[in-house]
ZANUVO-343157 format. One line per field, with one value per residue: chain; y, x, z of N, C-alpha, C, O in turn; residue in one letter. Coordinates in steps of 0.02 Angstrom, whole numbers, plus 50000, padded with zeros to 5 digits. Example, Ala and Ser with C-alpha at 12.3 -4.5 7.8 and 13.67 -1.06 7.14 Angstrom:
BEGIN
chaine <- [A:A];
n.y <- [49716:49888];
n.x <- [50660:50642];
n.z <- [50390:50354];
ca.y <- [49775:49947];
ca.x <- [50615:50684];
ca.z <- [50390:50357];
c.y <- [49835:50002];
c.x <- [50660:50645];
c.z <- [50390:50394];
o.y <- [49834:50057];
o.x <- [50712:50670];
o.z <- [50423:50402];
residu <- [A:S];
// end
This chain:
BEGIN
chaine <- [A:A:A:A:A:A:A:A:A:A:A:A:A:A:A:A:A:A:A:A:A:A:A:A:A:A:A:A:A:A:A:A:A:A:A:A:A:A:A:A:A:A:A:A:A:A:A:A:A:A:A:A:A:A:A:A:A:A:A:A:A:A:A:A:A:A:A:A:A:A:A:A:A:A:A:A:A:A:A:A:A:A:A:A:A:A:A:A:A:A:A:A:A:A:A:A:A:A:A:A:A:A:A:A:A:A:A:A:A:A:A:A:A:A:A:A:A:A:A:A:A:A:A:A:A:A:A:A:A:A:A:A:A:A:A:A:A:A:A:A:A:A:A:A:A:A:A:A:A:A:A:A:A:A:A:A:A:A:A:A:A:A:A:A:A:A:A:A:A:A:A:A:A:A:A:A:A:A:A:A:A:A:A:A:A:A:A:A:A:A:A:A:A:A:A:A:A:A:A:A:A:A:A:A:A:A:A:A:A:A:A:A:A:A:A:A:A:A:A:A:A:A:A:A:A:A:A:A:A:A:A:A:A:A:A:A:A:A:A:A:A:A:A:A:A:A:A:A:A:A:A:A:A:A:A:A:A:A:A:A:A:A:A:A:A:A:A:A:A:A:A:A:A:A:A:A:A:A:A:A:A:A];
n.y <- [50983:50988:51046:51166:51153:51234:51227:51101:51081:51200:51109:51007:51061:51117:50978:50933:51032:51004:50878:50881:50960:50908:50842:50943:51051:51160:51251:51401:51517:51421:51343:51174:51040:50885:50765:50688:50581:50519:50526:50459:50298:50349:50333:50220:50132:50151:50073:49943:49923:49821:49863:49979:49903:49826:49886:49931:49850:49774:49862:49844:49723:49672:49732:49605:49532:49584:49540:49421:49349:49393:49346:49188:49163:49216:49144:49003:49065:49106:48973:48929:48967:48919:48928:48945:48912:48976:49000:49066:49104:49198:49276:49322:49359:49494:49548:49621:49700:49778:49855:49897:49977:50086:50068:50028:50139:50203:50336:50363:50465:50468:50584:50527:50535:50433:50311:50260:50096:50027:50104:50156:50222:50344:50296:50172:50121:50139:50073:49934:49913:50041:50167:50364:50478:50596:50571:50472:50410:50262:50195:50212:50117:49985:49858:49849:49894:49800:49686:49740:49729:49636:49576:49638:49578:49452:49459:49495:49424:49307:49336:49364:49272:49262:49287:49371:49453:49536:49602:49689:49741:49801:49905:49991:49986:49902:49932:49950:49848:49758:49814:49772:49653:49626:49651:49585:49432:49309:49323:49330:49320:49363:49447:49427:49536:49677:49767:49913:49952:50024:50133:50233:50177:50089:49977:49911:49872:49753:49706:49747:49701:49563:49564:49591:49504:49383:49416:49446:49302:49218:49292:49281:49268:49372:49471:49525:49573:49494:49556:49498:49567:49592:49712:49716:49680:49734:49739:49882:49922:50054:50197:50282:50424:50425:50446:50437:50475:50435:50277:50244:50249:50100:50030:50027:50089:50228:50387:50450:50338:50251:50336:50326:50195:50180:50301:50415:50567:50703:50679:50756:50693:50547:50386:50309:50175:50088:50012:50019:49996:49938:49982:49870:49958:49876];
n.x <- [48710:48628:48517:48455:48377:48296:48178:48181:48339:48316:48218:48340:48404:48324:48288:48403:48478:48381:48391:48528:48480:48435:48530:48632:48675:48693:48818:48828:48892:48898:48849:48855:48869:48785:48809:48881:48883:48852:48957:49037:48980:48998:49132:49130:49080:49186:49303:49232:49199:49203:49269:49340:49452:49510:49566:49659:49704:49780:49881:49975:50008:50081:50190:50226:50332:50458:50428:50456:50568:50579:50467:50501:50624:50572:50458:50525:50607:50486:50410:50526:50523:50417:50265:50165:50174:50153:50218:50136:50049:50122:50179:50023:50006:50093:50044:49936:49962:50023:49907:49818:49904:49955:49872:49965:50025:50179:50252:50216:50146:50086:50005:50087:50208:50258:50295:50332:50270:50273:50230:50326:50403:50541:50601:50637:50630:50803:50815:50799:50887:50901:50929:50941:50997:51071:51062:50931:50806:50777:50658:50551:50583:50526:50546:50669:50586:50489:50550:50626:50477:50444:50532:50533:50377:50415:50508:50399:50308:50383:50409:50281:50215:50132:50038:49935:49954:50047:50041:49963:50041:50146:50064:49980:50122:50258:50238:50071:50056:50103:50029:49913:49941:49979:49868:49784:49870:49836:49808:49773:49756:49643:49492:49501:49562:49549:49477:49458:49560:49644:49686:49575:49621:49682:49583:49516:49644:49664:49589:49512:49665:49631:49526:49554:49620:49570:49502:49602:49631:49525:49478:49358:49252:49220:49202:49330:49392:49561:49695:49856:49979:50150:50262:50451:50600:50765:50939:51040:51239:51296:51393:51539:51494:51399:51212:51023:50965:51048:51035:50895:50877:50971:50886:50778:50673:50639:50678:50587:50521:50626:50689:50569:50579:50687:50690:50745:50805:50838:50869:50971:51075:51154:51230:51378:51418:51312:51173:51055:50875:50791:50665:50580:50480:50455];
n.z <- [48249:48393:48453:48556:48708:48807:48914:48937:48993:49086:49189:49203:49267:49386:49460:49472:49607:49659:49688:49770:49891:49989:50008:50088:50226:50382:50449:50563:50478:50347:50201:50177:50078:50047:50212:50340:50344:50215:50164:50226:50196:50065:50043:50114:49984:49895:49946:49942:49817:49664:49567:49597:49712:49612:49501:49620:49629:49523:49508:49581:49602:49421:49486:49538:49522:49535:49653:49681:49681:49815:49907:49905:49951:50082:50117:50168:50270:50369:50363:50427:50560:50607:50553:50454:50292:50116:49958:49883:50003:50072:49955:49929:50062:50076:49974:49981:50130:50072:49969:50100:50147:50068:49944:49850:49782:49753:49777:49924:50066:50197:50324:50457:50396:50357:50251:50063:49987:50100:50157:50285:50423:50446:50525:50579:50434:50456:50551:50476:50408:50260:50174:50160:50087:50010:49899:49879:49943:50018:50060:49951:49886:49837:49822:49905:50019:50028:50072:50211:50254:50265:50347:50474:50513:50530:50636:50709:50708:50768:50866:50949:50947:50831:50690:50669:50781:50698:50617:50676:50754:50671:50602:50728:50823:50915:51059:51085:51073:51175:51281:51240:51270:51409:51493:51456:51414:51297:51225:51030:50910:50780:50825:50958:50993:51128:51099:51118:51200:51068:50970:50846:50698:50709:50745:50682:50586:50567:50503:50392:50330:50302:50246:50086:50088:50094:49963:49880:49845:49806:49662:49594:49649:49708:49636:49574:49491:49372:49295:49184:49167:49177:49225:49187:49269:49323:49365:49372:49386:49462:49356:49366:49281:49216:49158:49220:49108:48963:49040:49038:48937:48864:48938:48898:48965:49079:49129:49225:49285:49336:49384:49494:49566:49627:49710:49715:49724:49679:49498:49440:49482:49544:49620:49634:49582:49615:49662:49556:49534:49388:49301:49187:48995:48930];
ca.y <- [50984:50974:51117:51189:51151:51260:51171:51047:51123:51206:51049:50947:51091:51083:50904:50908:51047:50971:50816:50922:50996:50832:50800:50997:51051:51221:51293:51475:51518:51407:51272:51120:51009:50817:50771:50660:50517:50488:50537:50427:50285:50327:50292:50165:50105:50143:50025:49906:49953:49792:49890:49998:49855:49760:49950:49954:49753:49744:49901:49797:49644:49724:49715:49542:49509:49603:49516:49320:49305:49378:49283:49133:49178:49239:49102:48974:49087:49114:48915:48876:49015:48854:48995:48896:48973:48938:49047:49079:49136:49255:49319:49371:49419:49576:49614:49658:49752:49858:49873:49954:50053:50141:50074:50023:50222:50221:50384:50389:50498:50469:50637:50548:50546:50360:50333:50220:50066:49978:50170:50117:50257:50336:50257:50097:50108:50153:50000:49892:49947:50051:50254:50383:50516:50671:50538:50439:50392:50186:50161:50221:50076:49922:49809:49859:49912:49739:49656:49792:49751:49556:49579:49676:49550:49406:49455:49512:49367:49274:49377:49357:49200:49256:49346:49452:49528:49557:49668:49760:49771:49874:49956:50023:49983:49843:49948:49930:49783:49749:49850:49706:49573:49644:49657:49512:49391:49234:49351:49283:49332:49472:49445:49413:49624:49728:49881:49978:49983:50014:50215:50218:50171:50019:49961:49893:49873:49666:49670:49770:49658:49487:49594:49615:49417:49366:49443:49407:49220:49217:49319:49286:49256:49458:49510:49540:49539:49519:49559:49468:49636:49625:49733:49651:49710:49718:49815:49887:49927:50143:50192:50343:50482:50381:50443:50447:50475:50329:50217:50233:50246:50072:49982:50013:50103:50325:50448:50436:50249:50201:50387:50336:50160:50204:50355:50452:50637:50725:50646:50763:50648:50466:50389:50287:50082:50101:49972:50017:49955:49972:49945:49873:49924:49772];
ca.x <- [48727:48597:48457:48438:48305:48291:48124:48222:48388:48298:48192:48335:48443:48321:48294:48501:48468:48334:48423:48576:48471:48457:48613:48656:48658:48702:48802:48811:48931:48929:48810:48914:48824:48833:48816:48956:48848:48850:49024:49099:48964:49019:49193:49134:49082:49224:49326:49240:49201:49285:49324:49407:49493:49519:49591:49715:49767:49819:49957:50026:50040:50111:50261:50230:50421:50506:50425:50437:50627:50601:50409:50530:50651:50549:50410:50546:50612:50423:50419:50566:50510:50330:50186:50190:50169:50194:50221:50087:50017:50165:50144:49959:50009:50144:50004:49878:49996:50033:49864:49804:49946:49970:49860:50007:50070:50270:50264:50124:50181:50067:50010:50138:50273:50269:50342:50339:50214:50253:50222:50401:50406:50586:50683:50580:50647:50843:50835:50797:50959:50858:50960:50903:51038:51121:51059:50916:50785:50749:50599:50522:50631:50481:50595:50709:50547:50481:50612:50611:50416:50424:50581:50450:50333:50441:50532:50340:50265:50419:50379:50193:50191:50001:50040:49900:50001:50098:49999:49945:50114:50135:50015:50011:50176:50219:50198:50009:50039:50130:49937:49861:49940:50006:49812:49779:49914:49823:49777:49824:49691:49614:49442:49525:49589:49522:49457:49466:49656:49697:49659:49544:49636:49704:49539:49498:49655:49685:49514:49534:49723:49585:49434:49585:49650:49505:49475:49672:49641:49458:49450:49315:49220:49210:49195:49362:49467:49645:49730:49897:50005:50207:50338:50504:50662:50817:50982:51092:51291:51313:51492:51554:51465:51298:51136:50945:50963:51072:51025:50845:50882:50995:50875:50720:50626:50611:50736:50552:50513:50691:50687:50505:50566:50720:50683:50796:50812:50881:50871:51024:51100:51134:51262:51386:51443:51258:51147:50983:50816:50762:50593:50567:50402:50448];
ca.z <- [48327:48440:48456:48625:48742:48856:48976:48980:49043:49147:49220:49242:49365:49471:49492:49510:49636:49738:49738:49822:49936:50034:50059:50135:50302:50346:50497:50592:50438:50306:50187:50148:50025:50086:50278:50346:50344:50163:50161:50255:50146:49992:50069:50091:49946:49843:49977:49957:49767:49646:49505:49611:49707:49554:49487:49661:49618:49472:49498:49635:49537:49395:49509:49566:49445:49564:49715:49664:49761:49879:49954:49874:50032:50141:50137:50212:50334:50384:50364:50487:50611:50625:50499:50360:50240:50048:49927:49877:50021:50088:49907:49968:50127:50031:49909:50048:50156:50004:49964:50134:50198:50015:49877:49808:49739:49731:49811:49943:50107:50256:50407:50506:50398:50339:50176:49996:49943:50115:50221:50307:50472:50437:50600:50534:50394:50465:50573:50443:50353:50190:50139:50142:50104:49964:49818:49879:50004:50009:50085:49906:49827:49824:49830:49971:50078:50044:50145:50274:50288:50275:50405:50536:50524:50538:50688:50765:50739:50805:50969:51018:50909:50792:50627:50681:50807:50710:50582:50736:50775:50597:50590:50803:50872:50989:51107:51060:51036:51221:51319:51249:51313:51488:51524:51379:51371:51307:51141:50974:50873:50776:50823:51023:51018:51166:51049:51186:51201:51030:50923:50793:50639:50740:50792:50598:50552:50524:50480:50312:50282:50301:50177:50039:50090:50046:49889:49810:49852:49780:49673:49508:49680:49769:49571:49555:49372:49385:49234:49176:49148:49224:49232:49211:49328:49318:49405:49354:49425:49422:49344:49386:49208:49221:49187:49182:49032:48971:49073:49021:48829:48865:48971:48895:49047:49058:49159:49298:49331:49359:49493:49570:49586:49691:49781:49693:49736:49613:49436:49390:49523:49540:49659:49590:49600:49651:49611:49527:49527:49299:49297:49078:48989:48879];
c.y <- [50980:51061:51096:51194:51171:51242:51141:51057:51145:51155:51008:51008:51108:51031:50904:50967:51054:50910:50849:50955:50924:50820:50873:50998:51118:51239:51372:51512:51502:51338:51253:51051:50934:50788:50717:50581:50486:50494:50470:50321:50332:50329:50226:50088:50108:50095:49974:49881:49876:49815:49924:49944:49845:49823:49944:49882:49754:49806:49875:49738:49639:49716:49659:49491:49479:49567:49464:49299:49322:49347:49228:49117:49179:49182:49012:49004:49091:49007:48869:48892:48972:48927:48942:48890:48977:49023:49073:49133:49178:49280:49382:49413:49493:49583:49625:49685:49811:49866:49913:49996:50076:50142:50083:50063:50226:50274:50439:50389:50511:50552:50631:50532:50468:50361:50269:50199:50022:50056:50131:50192:50274:50299:50204:50089:50103:50104:49939:49882:49996:50138:50267:50440:50595:50636:50508:50404:50289:50168:50180:50184:50009:49881:49788:49863:49827:49692:49682:49753:49670:49535:49583:49629:49471:49393:49485:49458:49304:49295:49363:49265:49220:49290:49412:49503:49528:49620:49688:49820:49842:49907:50014:50043:49937:49899:49965:49845:49743:49778:49779:49665:49576:49622:49561:49469:49348:49279:49319:49277:49388:49482:49436:49500:49652:49819:49932:50014:50014:50093:50181:50185:50093:49950:49881:49868:49797:49689:49688:49721:49608:49494:49584:49558:49391:49345:49425:49334:49181:49254:49350:49292:49350:49505:49544:49536:49528:49515:49512:49513:49606:49647:49664:49694:49709:49754:49794:49949:50013:50162:50274:50402:50445:50413:50461:50421:50413:50310:50220:50225:50123:50019:49978:50056:50195:50361:50392:50413:50266:50268:50352:50231:50182:50261:50355:50549:50709:50706:50675:50726:50599:50433:50345:50221:50084:50039:49980:49992:49998:49941:49952:49885:49899:49755];
c.x <- [48664:48529:48441:48396:48306:48254:48173:48259:48377:48275:48261:48415:48399:48303:48367:48500:48399:48366:48497:48543:48446:48503:48654:48633:48694:48748:48806:48824:48947:48886:48872:48858:48853:48839:48869:48918:48868:48895:49046:49055:49010:49099:49202:49131:49143:49310:49309:49203:49250:49321:49379:49465:49539:49578:49653:49773:49800:49892:50008:50039:50049:50169:50277:50296:50479:50486:50449:50529:50600:50561:50459:50553:50627:50501:50463:50569:50558:50403:50483:50553:50427:50288:50218:50158:50205:50208:50175:50054:50030:50148:50082:49968:50039:50060:49937:49908:49989:49972:49833:49876:49958:49927:49899:50036:50123:50269:50189:50173:50102:50078:50083:50193:50308:50279:50349:50278:50207:50203:50279:50395:50515:50648:50666:50635:50741:50873:50811:50862:50948:50915:50925:50953:51028:51032:50973:50856:50725:50687:50564:50564:50590:50529:50621:50663:50528:50525:50611:50518:50422:50457:50541:50426:50380:50464:50468:50316:50315:50403:50339:50203:50121:50061:49991:49952:50038:50126:49977:50007:50144:50106:50021:50076:50181:50246:50143:49999:50053:50078:49925:49879:49982:49936:49797:49814:49895:49807:49793:49800:49680:49533:49461:49549:49541:49492:49444:49522:49695:49620:49597:49557:49645:49667:49530:49557:49687:49628:49519:49620:49678:49532:49493:49619:49634:49488:49540:49659:49595:49433:49403:49239:49165:49196:49280:49405:49570:49702:49816:49966:50050:50255:50378:50571:50706:50875:51034:51146:51294:51361:51481:51531:51418:51264:51079:50968:50963:51054:50936:50846:50872:50936:50781:50656:50622:50638:50644:50511:50573:50687:50637:50542:50640:50725:50708:50742:50804:50884:50943:51097:51092:51216:51298:51425:51376:51200:51052:50940:50784:50714:50598:50531:50372:50526];
c.z <- [48344:48464:48515:48664:48799:48918:48997:49008:49084:49207:49245:49285:49394:49488:49524:49583:49676:49768:49810:49875:49985:50073:50119:50186:50335:50438:50528:50522:50351:50254:50166:50136:50045:50156:50275:50331:50274:50131:50162:50206:50072:49984:50047:50041:49887:49866:49961:49873:49723:49575:49549:49671:49669:49524:49514:49634:49605:49464:49544:49586:49475:49385:49542:49551:49507:49627:49711:49704:49808:49928:49943:49950:50082:50181:50172:50261:50355:50407:50417:50530:50664:50595:50425:50313:50168:50034:49910:49935:50059:50040:49948:50012:50080:49990:49956:50082:50108:50015:50037:50143:50110:49954:49832:49755:49788:49768:49875:50017:50175:50319:50425:50480:50375:50272:50131:50029:50030:50187:50301:50364:50468:50493:50583:50481:50405:50493:50533:50368:50281:50206:50126:50142:50039:49928:49831:49990:49987:50024:50016:49863:49833:49824:49891:50024:50095:50103:50156:50291:50329:50364:50475:50573:50523:50611:50746:50765:50751:50905:51003:50975:50856:50737:50605:50730:50787:50630:50615:50750:50739:50603:50668:50834:50889:51025:51157:51062:51137:51276:51305:51283:51338:51518:51491:51369:51325:51224:51086:50888:50846:50801:50935:51053:51073:51120:51050:51190:51144:50971:50880:50737:50631:50748:50726:50553:50497:50514:50409:50305:50283:50221:50127:50045:50027:49979:49808:49838:49822:49716:49594:49594:49707:49701:49538:49504:49382:49334:49236:49180:49212:49194:49209:49268:49301:49374:49340:49379:49413:49406:49358:49273:49187:49203:49164:49128:48979:48967:49026:48952:48814:48892:48924:48960:49024:49118:49258:49323:49367:49439:49531:49588:49637:49734:49765:49698:49669:49538:49403:49441:49528:49573:49601:49610:49652:49640:49579:49492:49441:49304:49189:49079:48933:48870];
o.y <- [50964:51115:51041:51248:51132:51239:51144:51050:51131:51155:50975:50988:51124:51028:50883:50938:51099:50890:50838:50983:50929:50801:50863:50964:51132:51241:51405:51539:51534:51282:51284:51023:50919:50783:50701:50534:50432:50476:50435:50282:50315:50327:50192:50032:50068:50084:49933:49824:49867:49797:49911:49957:49850:49806:49946:49869:49745:49798:49883:49724:49588:49703:49653:49431:49429:49560:49457:49252:49280:49323:49209:49081:49148:49171:48968:48974:49059:48988:48810:48848:48985:48978:48922:48853:48981:49075:49130:49190:49208:49318:49438:49473:49536:49637:49643:49738:49866:49885:49973:50057:50082:50190:50121:50043:50246:50254:50488:50348:50566:50571:50674:50514:50452:50412:50221:50231:49988:50050:50093:50233:50229:50286:50184:50050:50062:50085:49888:49857:49986:50150:50239:50463:50634:50660:50525:50390:50271:50119:50142:50208:49963:49926:49736:49841:49797:49677:49709:49756:49652:49505:49540:49621:49430:49343:49496:49433:49248:49276:49352:49210:49188:49312:49461:49558:49520:49651:49734:49881:49898:49962:50065:50096:49903:49907:49982:49803:49704:49756:49734:49637:49545:49580:49502:49448:49336:49248:49273:49248:49445:49540:49445:49520:49648:49880:49979:50074:50030:50098:50122:50155:50053:49894:49820:49845:49787:49682:49644:49706:49594:49458:49531:49555:49381:49293:49410:49316:49122:49252:49401:49321:49368:49565:49580:49493:49562:49473:49493:49479:49594:49620:49604:49745:49684:49791:49751:50006:50034:50145:50310:50399:50440:50451:50490:50366:50371:50294:50187:50188:50088:49963:49932:50034:50218:50357:50349:50434:50293:50261:50342:50207:50201:50265:50300:50572:50743:50745:50644:50737:50578:50460:50338:50224:50082:50033:49942:49969:50056:49880:49996:49865:49896:49702];
o.x <- [48632:48527:48421:48367:48315:48285:48203:48244:48410:48302:48255:48461:48418:48300:48386:48530:48375:48372:48503:48583:48485:48517:48689:48585:48741:48710:48768:48774:48979:48896:48921:48821:48912:48900:48897:48947:48897:48894:49067:49098:49066:49126:49235:49155:49143:49357:49355:49180:49310:49371:49440:49524:49599:49637:49703:49832:49854:49940:50069:50080:50021:50203:50330:50304:50511:50534:50480:50543:50587:50585:50465:50527:50649:50498:50428:50557:50575:50385:50487:50559:50399:50290:50259:50110:50266:50209:50176:50037:49985:50100:50084:49955:50001:50031:49885:49878:49961:49962:49824:49877:50018:49928:49892:50061:50118:50297:50153:50216:50077:50130:50127:50237:50367:50271:50373:50243:50157:50166:50265:50370:50554:50708:50718:50681:50763:50931:50805:50869:50994:50931:50878:50959:50980:50975:50941:50867:50672:50664:50516:50584:50631:50568:50609:50683:50542:50519:50576:50502:50411:50433:50525:50435:50339:50451:50479:50299:50290:50393:50339:50189:50069:50116:49993:49977:50088:50174:49947:50019:50158:50132:50056:50088:50129:50303:50143:49954:50010:50096:49927:49845:50032:49936:49802:49808:49945:49796:49833:49817:49695:49514:49411:49551:49483:49491:49426:49535:49754:49562:49577:49508:49631:49691:49539:49545:49712:49628:49530:49622:49688:49514:49469:49661:49651:49471:49539:49714:49606:49372:49407:49186:49107:49181:49284:49445:49619:49747:49834:50013:50028:50289:50364:50557:50703:50856:51054:51127:51295:51402:51432:51566:51405:51268:51070:50984:50922:51031:50934:50808:50828:50938:50740:50603:50606:50598:50646:50472:50571:50683:50646:50510:50625:50758:50737:50686:50766:50927:50972:51157:51034:51264:51275:51464:51381:51193:51004:50948:50764:50711:50609:50497:50319:50544];
o.z <- [48294:48493:48534:48661:48846:48971:49051:49068:49135:49262:49296:49321:49450:49550:49579:49628:49711:49826:49870:49913:50033:50130:50169:50205:50297:50487:50493:50499:50309:50275:50146:50176:50056:50164:50223:50304:50274:50073:50117:50186:50051:49929:50009:50046:49840:49827:49959:49870:49736:49543:49547:49664:49681:49526:49478:49626:49632:49426:49542:49543:49457:49335:49573:49566:49524:49663:49763:49741:49852:49979:50001:49992:50130:50242:50198:50314:50405:50463:50436:50573:50717:50630:50383:50304:50160:50067:49933:49920:50088:50049:49974:50016:50057:49988:49927:50076:50107:50072:50024:50140:50122:49915:49784:49703:49846:49820:49877:50032:50186:50346:50422:50518:50376:50239:50160:50068:50040:50235:50347:50327:50483:50495:50557:50490:50364:50482:50566:50313:50241:50264:50097:50199:50036:49930:49781:50049:49961:49995:50024:49810:49834:49840:49923:50078:50146:50163:50113:50350:50387:50412:50516:50634:50503:50643:50806:50818:50744:50963:51064:50999:50854:50752:50567:50722:50823:50607:50586:50753:50759:50615:50667:50863:50892:51001:51216:51055:51157:51330:51347:51326:51320:51564:51510:51312:51291:51172:51093:50837:50866:50791:50969:51111:51055:51118:51015:51187:51148:50954:50880:50715:50586:50755:50734:50497:50442:50575:50368:50245:50224:50174:50107:50000:49969:49950:49748:49858:49808:49706:49560:49583:49716:49706:49489:49485:49397:49335:49292:49201:49269:49150:49208:49301:49245:49420:49301:49392:49355:49449:49359:49222:49127:49251:49111:49107:48960:48913:48974:48920:48788:48866:48926:48983:48969:49165:49301:49365:49422:49500:49591:49635:49694:49785:49768:49686:49633:49518:49358:49430:49523:49547:49545:49658:49713:49580:49589:49436:49432:49312:49147:49127:48904:48844];
residu <- [X:X:X:X:X:X:X:X:X:X:X:X:X:X:X:X:X:X:X:X:X:X:X:X:X:X:X:X:X:X:X:X:X:X:X:X:X:X:X:X:X:X:X:X:X:X:X:X:X:X:X:X:X:X:X:X:X:X:X:X:X:X:X:X:X:X:X:X:X:X:X:X:X:X:X:X:X:X:X:X:X:X:X:X:X:X:X:X:X:X:X:X:X:X:X:X:X:X:X:X:X:X:X:X:X:X:X:X:X:X:X:X:X:X:X:X:X:X:X:X:X:X:X:X:X:X:X:X:X:X:X:X:X:X:X:X:X:X:X:X:X:X:X:X:X:X:X:X:X:X:X:X:X:X:X:X:X:X:X:X:X:X:X:X:X:X:X:X:X:X:X:X:X:X:X:X:X:X:X:X:X:X:X:X:X:X:X:X:X:X:X:X:X:X:X:X:X:X:X:X:X:X:X:X:X:X:X:X:X:X:X:X:X:X:X:X:X:X:X:X:X:X:X:X:X:X:X:X:X:X:X:X:X:X:X:X:X:X:X:X:X:X:X:X:X:X:X:X:X:X:X:X:X:X:X:X:X:X:X:X:X:X:X:X:X:X:X:X:X:X:X:X:X:X:X:X:X:X:X:X:X:X];
// end
């Protein structure tokens, strides 16, 4: 055990307190440490830090096997609609969208009530056929949410003739895009958006999307490390008398993972004759 050095410890404490005092500010009743500009700087550093980005992307990329079939189907739909997206390009779009919407958090819920990795509003999820009943909420199922999100983007890309405007609609709603097009009918690309017509979040939404997209396309260039770890998935049609413990044991999964990936509200109650998404640990 090291001998405790009082002088050295006191000196370190004095340095720490001096450092903190540099960033303190006062109101009439309270002293706050770290001014807002510093906090914003720290947030920006976190959001652009390669390690931070790598960790989130790897959480999303481990679900890549789940999205492969969906991407294959929708790449053709995008191509048929006149948007020349290869499977790789559409996969990158999907991953970028998931990053900026939820940071890949399966259980994300926004202050506005948007849910799941693709942050679907309840009414939007319902419009695109996702269930929300006594048993489960399919907005939290990343497979079903991905289909709904790609349907949404494809729908508005065709309506506006622009992926950028479709992405803006995803964040701000079609009403915000219609407002822009009413005043600037020839707008197609993000650099043409009149930002004075957008709220604070939406002003930079599409820019953030492309910021992440660039790093997915060329990870090494930006110091991003993508690993090859992937989850395996399968579907299981539930029967009367089934329970999550038995299903999890049979398919080398866990109750928590199955509940999480299917948006199950109560692990003791699962719907009968329902195709459960089963993430497998091995």
